N, C-alpha and C positions, 0 to 999 in steps of 0.2 A: 491119234484121238486125244482130245483134251480131257484130263481127269478131274475137271472141276464141275461138280454138281451144284445145283442151285442152293441146296442146304449148306454145302461147304462154303460157297461164296457168301451167303448170308451170315454164317457163323464167323467168317473172317472179318466182314464189315462190322459186325457187332463187337468182336474182340478189339478191333481198332478203336471204336468209340469208347469202349471200356478203358483201354490204355490211356486215351486222352484224358478221361475223367480221373483216372488213378494218378496221373502225373501233374495235374493242375491243382492249384490251391482251392478252387471252388468245389472240388470233389473230396478234399481232405477230411471233411467232417462226416462223410457218408460211409457206411459200411461197404465192404466189397460185395456182399450179397445184394444190397440195395442198388449198387451200380450195375451189377449183372442183370438184375430184373429190369431196371430202367433202360438198359440197352437191348432188351427183348428176349433175354434168356429166361426160360421158365424152369430150368433144371440146372443146379449148380455143377453137377458132373459134366454136363454138356459145355457149360461156360469154361470150366477149367480145361477141358479137352481142347476146345477151339483156341483158347488163349495160349496154351502150351504149344499147339501146332503152329500158331502164328509167330510167337515170340521166343519159344524154347525156354520160357521162364514162368514162374508162378506169379499171379497177381500180387501176392504179398511182397515178394522181393522187388517188383517194379515199384510198388508204393514206398517201400523202405528206401530205395535208391532215390526216389523223387524227394523224399524228406531231407536227404543228405545234401542235395544240391542247393 
């Protein structure tokens, strides 16, 4: 049986969108909270949970690494 529920899949897709915004220049001037909300997360703890499940990293470290590139 597949362990993927709709909410998990939705969280993954939203985390992927947030990742794209965190690593592109057009998202650089926006806060992580604003990006999370724009991607459909209404709760920051859910955002961090889904993001870490998908990338095994925190959004802040992804953004910092994108700045270094």
